[in-house]
Structure formats: C-alpha cells, structure tokens
Legacy VTK file of the C-alpha trace (Angstrom):
# vtk DataFile Version 3.0
C-alpha trace
ASCII
DATASET POLYDATA
POINTS 674 float
-35.251 -15.240 -22.998
-32.700 -15.866 -25.737
-32.070 -12.142 -26.186
-31.613 -11.687 -22.427
-29.024 -14.467 -22.439
-27.152 -12.940 -25.384
-27.067 -9.523 -23.737
-25.947 -11.056 -20.447
-22.897 -12.807 -21.886
-21.959 -9.959 -24.249
-19.534 -8.061 -21.943
-15.851 -8.550 -22.623
-15.320 -10.050 -19.166
-17.767 -12.857 -19.945
-16.035 -13.562 -23.245
-12.759 -13.882 -21.341
-14.352 -16.395 -18.982
-15.544 -18.509 -21.908
-12.034 -18.312 -23.334
-10.383 -19.402 -20.083
-12.656 -22.454 -19.959
-11.959 -23.310 -23.600
-15.605 -22.894 -24.588
-15.254 -20.232 -27.284
-15.504 -22.756 -30.190
-18.687 -24.278 -28.766
-20.195 -20.839 -28.148
-19.284 -19.768 -31.693
-21.021 -22.795 -33.174
-24.209 -22.014 -31.280
-24.106 -18.344 -32.210
-23.689 -19.175 -35.900
-26.901 -21.191 -35.754
-28.769 -18.329 -34.066
-27.454 -15.825 -36.631
-28.394 -18.055 -39.548
-31.989 -18.417 -38.306
-32.771 -14.914 -37.038
-30.804 -13.226 -39.815
-33.047 -14.866 -42.385
-36.283 -13.695 -40.737
-38.256 -10.659 -41.870
-38.877 -8.483 -38.756
-42.650 -8.341 -39.049
-43.212 -8.948 -35.338
-41.659 -7.069 -32.413
-42.032 -7.071 -28.633
-41.674 -4.125 -26.286
-40.119 -4.817 -22.886
-41.064 -3.058 -19.651
-37.861 -1.027 -20.031
-39.113 0.364 -23.332
-36.641 -1.600 -25.426
-38.115 -3.110 -28.581
-37.159 -6.701 -29.386
-37.362 -8.084 -32.902
-35.563 -10.583 -35.074
-33.138 -7.788 -35.973
-32.320 -7.159 -32.299
-31.690 -10.826 -31.518
-29.584 -11.206 -34.639
-27.534 -8.082 -33.887
-26.739 -9.184 -30.350
-25.752 -12.682 -31.470
-23.750 -11.389 -34.445
-21.841 -8.809 -32.381
-20.921 -11.474 -29.821
-19.817 -13.877 -32.552
-17.507 -11.266 -34.067
-15.893 -10.620 -30.695
-14.947 -14.286 -30.463
-12.785 -14.235 -33.571
-11.808 -10.558 -33.367
-12.613 -9.744 -36.983
-11.751 -6.077 -36.435
-8.088 -6.830 -35.734
-5.816 -6.412 -38.762
-4.096 -9.521 -40.094
-0.626 -10.059 -38.676
1.646 -8.580 -41.302
4.650 -10.695 -40.470
4.891 -14.389 -41.221
8.151 -15.934 -40.118
9.367 -18.960 -42.024
6.780 -21.565 -42.868
4.751 -20.967 -39.726
1.433 -19.133 -40.224
0.933 -16.232 -37.808
-1.515 -16.866 -35.006
-3.732 -13.974 -36.068
-4.511 -15.642 -39.375
-6.067 -18.610 -37.560
-8.742 -16.614 -35.730
-11.468 -17.187 -38.316
-14.922 -18.805 -38.250
-13.474 -21.861 -39.994
-10.783 -22.225 -37.350
-13.247 -21.945 -34.471
-15.432 -24.659 -35.977
-12.373 -26.812 -36.667
-11.403 -26.642 -33.006
-14.973 -27.387 -31.989
-15.134 -30.417 -34.297
-11.802 -31.717 -33.008
-13.435 -32.257 -29.624
-15.771 -34.787 -31.266
-13.130 -36.868 -33.037
-11.976 -38.942 -30.091
-14.389 -40.807 -27.908
-14.644 -39.806 -24.289
-12.985 -43.001 -23.041
-9.881 -42.497 -25.183
-9.158 -39.012 -23.861
-6.693 -39.118 -20.981
-6.794 -35.371 -20.373
-9.759 -34.555 -18.084
-10.029 -31.098 -19.615
-10.391 -32.547 -23.127
-13.024 -34.989 -21.812
-14.947 -32.038 -20.406
-14.771 -30.173 -23.719
-15.855 -33.298 -25.602
-18.926 -33.633 -23.393
-19.828 -29.975 -23.942
-19.429 -30.308 -27.716
-21.570 -33.438 -27.833
-24.288 -31.839 -25.729
-24.951 -29.190 -28.411
-24.504 -31.382 -31.476
-22.931 -34.792 -31.870
-22.062 -34.083 -35.522
-19.337 -31.853 -36.943
-20.341 -28.340 -37.971
-18.849 -26.543 -40.965
-19.166 -23.028 -42.352
-21.056 -24.459 -45.339
-23.864 -25.193 -42.883
-24.394 -21.429 -42.621
-24.638 -20.134 -46.225
-25.631 -16.592 -45.267
-22.703 -16.248 -42.874
-20.379 -17.669 -45.498
-21.534 -15.092 -48.077
-21.021 -12.248 -45.612
-17.599 -13.525 -44.592
-16.437 -13.784 -48.201
-17.675 -10.267 -48.850
-15.816 -9.092 -45.742
-12.543 -10.609 -47.009
-13.115 -9.236 -50.518
-13.700 -5.757 -49.088
-10.352 -5.923 -47.315
-8.503 -7.268 -50.344
-9.652 -4.844 -53.051
-11.871 -1.804 -53.731
-15.606 -2.423 -53.734
-17.118 -3.659 -57.010
-19.991 -5.823 -58.194
-23.138 -3.737 -57.692
-25.386 -4.314 -60.734
-28.404 -2.151 -61.515
-31.751 -3.837 -61.109
-30.579 -6.604 -58.796
-32.105 -7.202 -55.343
-28.914 -5.877 -53.737
-29.195 -2.657 -55.754
-32.820 -2.177 -54.673
-31.786 -2.749 -51.056
-29.011 -0.154 -51.388
-31.521 2.399 -52.714
-33.952 1.662 -49.901
-31.281 2.025 -47.229
-29.940 5.277 -48.707
-33.448 6.732 -48.776
-33.959 5.701 -45.167
-30.618 7.202 -44.060
-30.969 10.555 -45.825
-34.742 11.021 -45.869
-34.524 14.514 -44.317
-32.311 15.894 -47.050
-34.015 18.042 -49.681
-32.398 18.017 -53.095
-35.295 19.273 -55.193
-36.564 16.673 -57.617
-33.558 14.453 -57.124
-33.895 11.400 -54.921
-31.670 10.939 -51.888
-30.242 7.764 -53.365
-29.236 9.745 -56.455
-27.532 12.345 -54.276
-25.480 9.721 -52.453
-24.689 7.363 -55.285
-24.577 9.825 -58.165
-26.652 7.442 -60.285
-29.859 8.122 -62.204
-31.477 4.721 -61.830
-32.487 4.913 -58.186
-36.116 5.146 -57.149
-37.568 8.356 -55.750
-37.937 9.045 -52.076
-41.139 7.712 -50.616
-43.133 9.328 -47.875
-44.340 6.344 -45.937
-42.427 5.287 -42.858
-42.794 1.672 -43.980
-40.708 2.485 -47.017
-38.176 4.412 -44.968
-37.807 1.408 -42.665
-37.607 -1.485 -45.126
-38.729 -4.844 -43.807
-35.785 -6.979 -44.944
-33.897 -9.912 -43.459
-30.710 -8.891 -41.660
-28.423 -10.842 -44.004
-29.827 -8.999 -47.035
-29.154 -5.682 -45.326
-25.588 -6.627 -44.401
-24.876 -7.604 -48.003
-25.885 -4.107 -49.148
-24.167 -2.100 -46.387
-20.666 -1.892 -47.995
-22.210 -0.364 -51.122
-24.275 2.003 -48.985
-21.223 3.138 -47.013
-19.209 3.535 -50.211
-21.899 5.637 -51.868
-22.317 7.838 -48.806
-18.575 8.356 -48.343
-18.097 9.139 -52.037
-20.939 11.671 -51.918
-19.343 13.361 -48.908
-15.943 13.463 -50.619
-17.509 15.212 -53.634
-19.548 17.667 -51.589
-22.971 16.142 -52.276
-23.374 15.273 -48.582
-22.177 17.318 -45.622
-20.134 15.582 -42.888
-23.003 16.022 -40.441
-25.461 14.443 -42.886
-23.053 11.562 -43.488
-22.637 10.776 -39.800
-26.348 11.185 -39.063
-27.235 8.818 -41.908
-24.735 6.186 -40.777
-26.043 6.434 -37.218
-29.629 5.952 -38.470
-28.494 2.845 -40.336
-26.764 1.470 -37.243
-29.835 2.201 -35.119
-32.049 0.406 -37.645
-29.875 -2.721 -37.581
-27.061 -2.517 -34.987
-25.226 -5.404 -36.675
-24.502 -3.118 -39.641
-21.888 -1.407 -37.476
-19.651 -4.441 -38.014
-19.799 -4.094 -41.793
-19.310 -0.327 -41.569
-16.213 -0.978 -39.437
-14.948 -3.476 -42.001
-15.463 -1.068 -44.900
-13.925 1.985 -43.216
-10.924 -0.032 -42.019
-10.244 -1.301 -45.525
-10.600 2.130 -47.101
-8.269 3.815 -44.611
-5.521 1.278 -45.264
-5.824 1.845 -49.036
-4.789 5.475 -48.610
-6.807 6.799 -51.563
-9.051 9.190 -49.645
-8.102 12.788 -49.005
-7.634 14.069 -45.477
-10.219 16.383 -43.948
-9.567 19.117 -41.415
-11.038 18.548 -37.976
-11.919 22.230 -37.669
-15.002 22.103 -35.467
-17.258 23.308 -38.281
-17.575 20.410 -40.691
-15.945 17.820 -38.466
-15.469 17.708 -34.672
-12.357 19.483 -33.430
-9.772 18.064 -30.995
-8.247 21.502 -30.337
-9.787 21.834 -26.857
-7.529 19.193 -25.331
-5.066 18.036 -28.008
-2.132 19.838 -26.406
-3.016 18.306 -23.035
-3.138 14.811 -24.543
0.204 15.421 -26.230
1.773 16.529 -22.958
0.513 13.443 -21.113
1.812 11.169 -23.893
5.234 12.758 -23.559
5.174 12.239 -19.793
4.290 8.564 -20.158
6.998 7.817 -22.691
9.625 10.064 -21.130
9.419 7.823 -18.073
10.698 4.967 -20.234
13.364 6.976 -22.079
11.584 7.050 -25.448
11.520 10.106 -27.716
8.093 11.089 -29.112
7.577 13.017 -32.383
6.060 16.440 -31.828
2.438 17.105 -32.628
3.125 20.804 -33.115
4.658 20.501 -36.595
2.074 22.890 -38.004
0.467 24.853 -35.203
-1.421 27.195 -37.517
-3.181 24.415 -39.455
-5.954 22.348 -37.880
-5.597 18.642 -37.241
-6.512 16.368 -40.146
-7.640 12.755 -40.521
-8.257 10.561 -43.581
-11.904 10.894 -44.608
-12.952 7.301 -43.685
-11.270 7.601 -40.277
-12.878 10.996 -39.670
-16.277 9.529 -40.529
-15.618 6.489 -38.343
-14.612 8.431 -35.225
-17.447 10.916 -35.768
-19.901 8.017 -35.943
-18.632 6.417 -32.746
-18.841 9.594 -30.666
-22.546 9.878 -31.531
-23.270 6.787 -29.402
-24.546 7.176 -25.874
-22.415 5.677 -23.130
-25.075 3.299 -21.818
-25.355 -0.459 -21.523
-27.371 -0.809 -24.714
-24.634 0.866 -26.767
-21.717 -0.592 -24.852
-21.824 -4.029 -26.489
-21.559 -2.421 -29.919
-18.918 0.115 -28.866
-16.919 -2.866 -27.599
-16.965 -4.028 -31.223
-16.089 -0.693 -32.828
-13.699 0.588 -30.161
-10.812 -1.849 -30.713
-11.153 -1.427 -34.478
-11.023 2.368 -34.169
-7.987 2.187 -31.916
-6.129 -0.203 -34.221
-7.059 1.763 -37.315
-5.993 5.134 -35.882
-2.747 3.649 -34.580
-1.911 2.407 -38.071
-2.386 5.854 -39.645
0.412 8.457 -39.759
1.196 10.319 -36.577
-0.663 12.127 -35.000
-3.954 10.473 -36.016
-4.207 8.421 -32.829
-3.697 11.407 -30.470
-6.387 13.289 -32.420
-8.821 10.385 -32.010
-7.922 10.131 -28.326
-8.559 13.855 -27.893
-11.997 13.609 -29.486
-13.009 10.649 -27.373
-11.601 12.226 -24.209
-14.004 15.114 -24.779
-16.807 12.540 -25.066
-15.867 10.400 -22.050
-13.513 12.087 -19.595
-13.514 9.060 -17.313
-11.761 7.111 -20.061
-9.019 9.713 -20.351
-6.255 7.573 -18.813
-6.956 4.626 -21.064
-7.247 6.746 -24.206
-4.005 8.623 -23.537
-2.210 5.380 -22.754
-3.477 3.867 -26.010
-2.319 6.921 -27.944
1.120 6.720 -26.350
1.606 3.243 -27.822
1.278 4.509 -31.379
4.848 5.749 -31.624
6.137 2.172 -31.362
4.064 1.094 -34.350
5.739 3.650 -36.590
9.349 3.524 -35.373
11.568 0.501 -34.825
14.018 2.785 -33.077
11.370 3.590 -30.466
10.843 -0.152 -29.901
14.589 -0.566 -29.335
14.564 2.339 -26.875
11.689 0.730 -24.985
13.445 -2.635 -24.836
16.610 -0.948 -23.602
14.551 0.589 -20.813
13.136 -2.865 -20.006
16.645 -4.277 -19.533
17.763 -1.233 -17.520
14.694 -1.310 -15.300
14.936 -5.037 -14.615
18.603 -4.839 -13.596
18.467 -1.412 -11.957
21.181 -0.061 -14.247
19.725 3.364 -15.035
17.745 5.392 -12.535
17.115 8.341 -14.855
14.194 6.799 -16.783
12.968 3.945 -14.597
10.256 3.924 -11.996
12.401 2.015 -9.522
16.180 1.901 -9.186
16.185 -1.422 -7.372
15.499 -3.522 -10.446
13.506 -6.743 -10.501
10.059 -7.628 -11.789
8.482 -4.767 -9.874
10.548 -2.227 -11.812
9.883 -4.014 -15.112
6.105 -4.383 -14.794
5.282 -1.763 -12.177
1.845 -1.544 -10.607
-0.439 -0.474 -13.455
-1.246 3.166 -14.234
-3.595 5.817 -13.011
-4.134 9.527 -12.382
-2.101 9.695 -9.172
0.704 11.667 -10.739
1.095 15.415 -10.281
-0.260 16.922 -13.464
-1.756 13.831 -15.081
-1.328 10.099 -15.556
1.362 8.353 -13.531
4.452 6.862 -15.219
3.993 3.432 -16.777
6.568 0.671 -16.308
8.391 -0.186 -19.560
7.399 -3.857 -19.394
3.694 -3.037 -19.249
4.090 -0.697 -22.199
5.854 -3.385 -24.230
3.166 -5.949 -23.420
0.626 -3.571 -24.924
2.537 -2.922 -28.166
4.370 -6.112 -29.130
1.419 -7.671 -30.976
1.269 -4.694 -33.334
4.941 -4.561 -34.296
4.883 -4.937 -38.060
8.413 -6.291 -38.570
9.614 -8.536 -35.771
12.608 -9.918 -37.644
14.736 -6.896 -36.799
14.465 -7.890 -33.137
16.819 -10.846 -33.675
19.906 -8.669 -33.896
18.572 -5.993 -31.564
17.924 -8.381 -28.679
21.419 -9.849 -28.988
22.901 -6.342 -29.192
20.914 -5.131 -26.172
21.901 -8.213 -24.212
25.585 -7.640 -24.961
25.280 -3.971 -23.983
23.541 -4.971 -20.766
26.362 -7.394 -19.930
28.882 -4.566 -20.393
26.811 -2.319 -18.118
26.628 -5.055 -15.475
30.407 -5.450 -15.521
31.235 -1.745 -15.545
28.436 -0.186 -13.493
27.922 -2.765 -10.759
30.399 -2.480 -7.853
32.817 -5.256 -6.963
32.277 -7.322 -3.835
35.821 -8.646 -3.672
39.105 -7.054 -4.596
39.973 -10.278 -6.424
36.799 -10.098 -8.473
35.542 -13.607 -7.598
32.424 -12.578 -5.726
31.914 -9.842 -8.292
31.965 -12.417 -11.084
29.415 -14.635 -9.317
27.090 -11.700 -8.682
27.505 -10.495 -12.261
26.746 -13.965 -13.609
23.500 -14.030 -11.616
22.430 -10.746 -13.178
23.508 -11.941 -16.625
21.098 -14.871 -16.222
18.300 -12.422 -15.412
19.116 -10.356 -18.497
19.213 -13.468 -20.686
15.861 -14.668 -19.346
14.331 -11.286 -20.176
15.790 -11.406 -23.685
14.489 -14.930 -24.247
11.045 -13.912 -22.998
10.929 -10.999 -25.444
12.033 -13.180 -28.382
9.497 -15.893 -27.566
6.646 -13.496 -26.833
7.144 -11.278 -29.866
8.138 -13.667 -32.639
7.289 -17.156 -31.410
8.599 -20.226 -33.183
9.714 -18.446 -36.336
11.875 -15.890 -34.532
13.481 -18.545 -32.305
14.296 -20.686 -35.338
15.843 -17.707 -37.081
17.870 -16.926 -33.969
19.425 -20.410 -33.977
19.910 -20.738 -37.726
21.012 -17.224 -38.680
21.545 -14.663 -35.919
23.778 -16.567 -33.492
26.068 -18.105 -36.156
26.412 -14.712 -37.831
27.232 -13.029 -34.523
29.940 -15.537 -33.613
31.580 -15.257 -37.025
31.699 -11.449 -36.780
34.386 -9.413 -35.031
33.291 -7.520 -31.910
35.348 -5.010 -29.993
34.573 -3.015 -26.880
36.521 -0.254 -25.190
35.464 -1.648 -21.822
36.990 -5.088 -22.262
40.476 -4.083 -21.203
39.323 -2.917 -17.794
38.069 -6.315 -16.640
40.343 -8.836 -18.319
38.468 -11.916 -19.440
35.357 -11.375 -17.325
33.391 -9.460 -19.929
34.026 -11.869 -22.854
33.137 -14.839 -20.648
29.936 -13.234 -19.419
28.974 -12.476 -23.002
29.287 -16.131 -23.907
27.313 -17.273 -20.869
24.590 -14.679 -21.613
24.165 -15.996 -25.156
24.168 -19.582 -23.887
21.332 -18.855 -21.452
19.482 -16.873 -24.129
19.644 -19.758 -26.602
18.743 -22.436 -24.056
15.772 -20.509 -22.670
14.453 -19.602 -26.125
14.564 -23.274 -27.094
12.922 -24.383 -23.862
10.131 -21.811 -24.201
9.235 -22.754 -27.766
10.124 -26.460 -27.987
9.686 -27.665 -24.427
12.213 -29.789 -22.584
10.628 -33.216 -23.026
9.597 -35.420 -25.923
6.103 -33.978 -26.379
4.309 -34.325 -29.696
3.558 -30.642 -30.201
4.083 -29.089 -33.611
6.940 -26.956 -32.290
8.818 -29.858 -30.673
8.658 -31.808 -33.934
10.796 -29.100 -35.548
13.326 -29.217 -32.714
15.655 -31.959 -34.075
16.099 -30.162 -37.396
16.733 -26.672 -36.011
18.858 -27.859 -33.101
20.778 -30.199 -35.396
21.674 -27.271 -37.682
22.955 -25.257 -34.728
24.927 -28.177 -33.345
26.439 -28.712 -36.792
27.636 -25.107 -36.727
29.219 -25.620 -33.302
30.906 -28.859 -34.360
32.209 -27.345 -37.607
33.678 -24.397 -35.729
35.311 -26.740 -33.202
36.700 -28.816 -36.088
38.215 -25.693 -37.617
36.018 -25.803 -40.710
34.419 -22.446 -39.803
36.371 -19.431 -38.612
35.003 -17.721 -35.504
35.547 -13.967 -35.302
34.406 -13.242 -31.752
36.634 -13.331 -28.679
37.884 -16.900 -27.968
36.765 -16.588 -24.342
33.233 -15.680 -25.521
33.155 -18.648 -27.880
34.471 -21.031 -25.224
31.943 -19.793 -22.654
29.045 -20.111 -25.085
29.814 -23.650 -26.257
30.562 -25.018 -22.806
27.655 -23.120 -21.236
25.072 -24.148 -23.828
26.112 -27.803 -23.831
26.172 -27.864 -20.011
22.630 -26.521 -19.914
21.539 -29.195 -22.384
23.108 -31.944 -20.257
21.567 -30.706 -17.006
18.204 -29.362 -18.148
17.237 -30.749 -21.564
18.751 -34.252 -21.980
15.939 -35.152 -24.381
17.395 -32.703 -26.887
20.699 -34.597 -26.878
18.950 -37.911 -27.590
17.588 -36.393 -30.809
21.093 -35.635 -32.170
22.971 -38.178 -34.253
25.929 -39.999 -32.744
28.514 -38.718 -35.223
27.629 -35.096 -34.372
27.913 -35.747 -30.636
31.293 -37.398 -31.138
32.607 -34.371 -33.038
31.388 -32.039 -30.292
33.125 -34.135 -27.639
36.414 -34.095 -29.535
36.246 -30.312 -29.648
35.503 -30.124 -25.925
38.501 -32.332 -25.139
40.745 -29.898 -26.990
39.715 -27.364 -24.349
40.287 -29.937 -21.554
36.515 -30.055 -20.938
36.693 -33.805 -20.369
33.943 -33.992 -17.766
31.489 -32.116 -19.957
32.415 -34.241 -22.977
31.865 -37.442 -20.994
28.553 -36.164 -19.596
27.412 -35.312 -23.124
28.174 -38.834 -24.327
26.568 -40.315 -21.233
23.278 -38.619 -21.966
23.467 -39.535 -25.666
21.994 -43.012 -25.178
23.090 -46.436 -26.397
24.653 -45.129 -29.570
27.321 -43.141 -27.738
28.349 -45.842 -25.247
31.267 -46.951 -27.423
32.606 -43.422 -27.784
32.210 -42.874 -24.037
34.168 -46.058 -23.260
36.964 -45.033 -25.626
37.145 -41.624 -24.008
37.365 -43.128 -20.504
40.191 -45.425 -21.584
42.113 -42.616 -23.264
41.677 -40.385 -20.224
42.937 -43.067 -17.829
46.037 -43.769 -19.863
LINES 1 675
674 0 1 2 3 4 5 6 7 8 9 10 11 12 13 14 15 16 17 18 19 20 21 22 23 24 25 26 27 28 29 30 31 32 33 34 35 36 37 38 39 40 41 42 43 44 45 46 47 48 49 50 51 52 53 54 55 56 57 58 59 60 61 62 63 64 65 66 67 68 69 70 71 72 73 74 75 76 77 78 79 80 81 82 83 84 85 86 87 88 89 90 91 92 93 94 95 96 97 98 99 100 101 102 103 104 105 106 107 108 109 110 111 112 113 114 115 116 117 118 119 120 121 122 123 124 125 126 127 128 129 130 131 132 133 134 135 136 137 138 139 140 141 142 143 144 145 146 147 148 149 150 151 152 153 154 155 156 157 158 159 160 161 162 163 164 165 166 167 168 169 170 171 172 173 174 175 176 177 178 179 180 181 182 183 184 185 186 187 188 189 190 191 192 193 194 195 196 197 198 199 200 201 202 203 204 205 206 207 208 209 210 211 212 213 214 215 216 217 218 219 220 221 222 223 224 225 226 227 228 229 230 231 232 233 234 235 236 237 238 239 240 241 242 243 244 245 246 247 248 249 250 251 252 253 254 255 256 257 258 259 260 261 262 263 264 265 266 267 268 269 270 271 272 273 274 275 276 277 278 279 280 281 282 283 284 285 286 287 288 289 290 291 292 293 294 295 296 297 298 299 300 301 302 303 304 305 306 307 308 309 310 311 312 313 314 315 316 317 318 319 320 321 322 323 324 325 326 327 328 329 330 331 332 333 334 335 336 337 338 339 340 341 342 343 344 345 346 347 348 349 350 351 352 353 354 355 356 357 358 359 360 361 362 363 364 365 366 367 368 369 370 371 372 373 374 375 376 377 378 379 380 381 382 383 384 385 386 387 388 389 390 391 392 393 394 395 396 397 398 399 400 401 402 403 404 405 406 407 408 409 410 411 412 413 414 415 416 417 418 419 420 421 422 423 424 425 426 427 428 429 430 431 432 433 434 435 436 437 438 439 440 441 442 443 444 445 446 447 448 449 450 451 452 453 454 455 456 457 458 459 460 461 462 463 464 465 466 467 468 469 470 471 472 473 474 475 476 477 478 479 480 481 482 483 484 485 486 487 488 489 490 491 492 493 494 495 496 497 498 499 500 501 502 503 504 505 506 507 508 509 510 511 512 513 514 515 516 517 518 519 520 521 522 523 524 525 526 527 528 529 530 531 532 533 534 535 536 537 538 539 540 541 542 543 544 545 546 547 548 549 550 551 552 553 554 555 556 557 558 559 560 561 562 563 564 565 566 567 568 569 570 571 572 573 574 575 576 577 578 579 580 581 582 583 584 585 586 587 588 589 590 591 592 593 594 595 596 597 598 599 600 601 602 603 604 605 606 607 608 609 610 611 612 613 614 615 616 617 618 619 620 621 622 623 624 625 626 627 628 629 630 631 632 633 634 635 636 637 638 639 640 641 642 643 644 645 646 647 648 649 650 651 652 653 654 655 656 657 658 659 660 661 662 663 664 665 666 667 668 669 670 671 672 673
C-alpha cells in the first residue's frame, strides 16, 4: 500500500500540486522517515504483484528517495551568482531548509495565526508530528547528503582498502561486470585497477549482494569513478560501461541519483577527455543532428538571435566529455514506460542542465540522440537545445531582450510573431509542430522565461536593461506616427507606450535578479547613468520630447522595481526591511544633485522628468516610502523642486511626510502666498 501511494504521487504534476498547497515541507519530512527506515533494511523478503513487478525494501526506498530528491531539486546546479548580501534562492532548496520551513509551522499555536492558510499548514504539520524534525534525526540521509556535497566540491577520495565500503564497491563491480572475461583477473580489478579486490564469484547471491540501500549508495560514487576510469584507460568498452551502470540502476533504482550527482560533478571539473560519438563505441547523433540544428536556427531566428554554427568541423564526428557521453548513453537505455518514467524525471533535468552547461554544441548532440530515442519528444528537446546559446553568450541574452521590447511594443515586424505588440506578441501561444518544415516560432518572452534562471552573470543586465529601455524610447518617438501636427496627442500616446516599456524592464530586472539586482540598480546603475553624458542623433528631430520621455521611462522603471521587490505598504518582509536604507541612499543622491553638490551629465530635461516623475509616483502610489525618509532629506528635496517651480509636488511631498514635515509645509505655504 505504501509503495502504491509513493508511485501514485511521483509524477511531476502531483509534486506541483503539493507545492501549490504549500505541503512540500510536510511531504519531505514524511519521506525522510520512510527512507531512513527502508534504506536501513536488508532486502531479504520480496513480494511479486499481479503485474509481475517485484516489491522489496529496495523498491520502496527507491521510490521514496526519488520523490524526496524531486522536492529539493538536488540535480539543479547551485546558482552561480549571489548579489550583495542576499543568498540566492537556489542555495536554500536543501533538506535542512525544507525541514526548517516545516518546523516553522509548529512554532506558533493555531489560535495565534491570523492567516487561515498558515493555520491549515500548522494543522497538517501537527498531524504528522507535533515535534520539530531535524536532519540529525536521519543519520543515514545526513551521511549521503554530506557525501553528495563533497562529491560536488572536490574529486573523489577516501576509499580505504579493507573497509566495509571497499568490500561493497568490490561486490557491486563484480555484479555490474560479471559477464566480462579477463582471464584470471577479477572484474573489480579490471575496473578499479587494484590488486586487493576479491575474485568473481559464480553464485547469483554474490552477484546480487543483499545490502541495505544506504550502504549501497555510499559505495556508488567509488563504483562510478572506478568504472569511468577503467573506460578512459581502455580497460572497459563504452558498451560494457553503460551496461554495467544500467545493471546497477536496475538493482537499486535509487543509485541513479548518486550516479547523476557524480557525473554532473565530473563534467563540471573538465578533466576528462572528450570521446567521439561515432556510432561504433558511442551512439551517433549524425542521423538527425543537421535537422536539429536547422530547427534550432528557425526557433531563434524568429526572435532575432544569432546562433553559432554546428558545422565547424563537418569531417570530424561529434564529441562529448566522457562523463556526459556515459550519462546520456545510460539514459537512452531506459524504456519509456511508467516504471522508468519516475526515474527519468530525476535524470532528465540533470542531463539537460549538464549538457547546456558544456561547450556548444553538446546540448544539440544530446537532443539529437534523445530525439532518435523518443521522436514524440522532438519539439521539447529541440526547444531545450535552442536555449543553450543564451547560457554561453551574454550578447545573445541582450538580443533576446531587445526582441522582447520590440515584440511588446510592435516596433519591429521582421523578427516578431505579431506586429501589433502587446502581451500576445511577447508571450505568444506556446509552441508546436504546426510550422511548415518543423517547430513553430516561439515568442521571445516564452524563450526568456525558460532561460533566465540559468543566466550565470545577471549583474550585466543592470546597464543593459537601462540601455534597451532608452533605445526603445527613441524607437517609440521616431518610429511611431504622430496623431497631431502639434505633437500633443503624439506625446500622450508615446508616454503610454513608454510606461509599457518601463513595466517590461522592471519585470525583467525583478524576475532575473531579485532583490540584489534592484538594490544595485538604485545604488549604482541609475546614479552612474545620470552623471554620464548621453547624446543621440535623434534628439534634434523631436525637441524636448525624447529627453523628457527618457526621464519618465526611468522614473517608472525605478518605481516599479521598488514596488515589485519591496511592496508598497509597511509589511514586515525581509525585503521591505531593507527599503529605508536603499531608498534613503537614492534620495540622498537626488537631493545632493538638486543642491548642486553632484554634477549631472545627462540632459536637464531628462533629469527634471525623472526627479519629478519618480517623486510624483511615490506621492500617489507609495506614500509609505516617504514616511520612512528623514525630515531633513525631504526638506532638501522640496527646496530643489521649488527651484523648478514644482511647488505643488513639493507641498504634496511634505504633506505625505507625516508630523515631522508639518512645520516645513506651513513655511512653504506662507512663502508661496506672499
């Protein structure tokens, strides 16, 4: 019954449902208990179902373990960018974090929780266990997790002859390569190159060691390392390597997770030679590689992005790093049935991420191999391969973002799905094989949503978003037709589109970089931009319209970025607690520039439009922000606004400032009257 339940909730769709209901931490806590118990059992007893499937402690453990790993996405690489003092979100998806969230539901009593959703989660947490759960409660899981992290951090070490782990390694190697004949030499010797391993036995009981699952998982990294080393030195053929790894995964399906972990770490180290996918030793992608390349070009050409050519060396066969070649060869040995699907769901994302991180064209090669295996997945595999170019080229990311702005505003019909602009042009309607000759074009927004999490360096987007926004404002002014010969209606229409462009820019900044990127935008990028000199050949054609629209665009960008990340009220979130400091620094820059202490290099009309626009948005939309600023700073801002005859805005700013600004507001009213 327990195994049936684990299999039933294993699909990715079910995991998403648990996530939407906030039950992932509770599910993780229960799964850890199941893994600890069944992983410590010796599989002496098994049951055969009417379907022919054999159930044992290993099977229950593997299903529970695979589901647990999906919850914290262990196969995703750590986020390589950490902005400021804020830890990246990816680093929090660990077993410790899941248990911490689960335990937090127990801290407050049910009566003290005002949020009905938190009350529901508290009841669920208490129903399983009324006491906090920690990773130390699961010593076997903790040992495996530490080994997993150590495998990622450094090359594998620590196997000592004569220890239980060493004996387990020998037993597993003999089981994996039992059909190989090397004369008087044992299979373990062939794989590991050592002389201390025991000889191959003939009994099936020896070939299938009866060991607890946790003991097997502890030995698997050493087994995989020995097998891969033997293949690299010619002591094992590629076919023997993949067959042995598949036998190990069939013996204990949970070992696939550790194999994934080991191969991923070894590929990123870059110490293994590449092997030719020639169809003799390793599977060949030649049958459809050119077709995959052509479809990738079609997808990205629709968004105006250049793709590096795969045909750099037509005469030489495609090559992959040895661990990646072994990994993809292992995965294509699996049958595409329900029993294998829950484990392919574990290995698939890791294979995709790993291939995408390798030099071009590793991902198209992997996609070609898997397209031969499962033609019905062709669209998805080609689409995944097309995203790889953005992981290796910041320029390609900029091209994609430029297409997003053009598509949203309908500024360029040459590379957009729709010339009318709007959300439909930005996000499109998915993708499919309804295009003459292959997959249909993909909207640039959808493509960006699939790649932004993998961008290694998000900090470069600070300047690029501002630059793209300014270029978009110029295009709006110069490419959009006038609606009035006096330009008034044209200015109003242009301002509406500038707001749309700014909202898109703010969404990209918030989505891609979060709190750290927004803070950097306020503290570094915007001040630096205003102090720099900017010239455009198009400015003379439209008088002061273009500089003004630039200022308003930046004002909306800044206000929306702040609202997205900090909120507009006085909430107690971690992000809103940083708001007074970051906003205070930016307001200090504005006040110092208005006082003449800082020289502004941009167009005066741009500067005027930004200051008045940003402060107006704060007064109308985020008055709580103003209450968090000190009175002296508000007074300096108001003096600067009065120099521009912005008396109404200055008075409104003081009016929202609270009791501390009442005196300054009264003085201003008196001075204005007389």
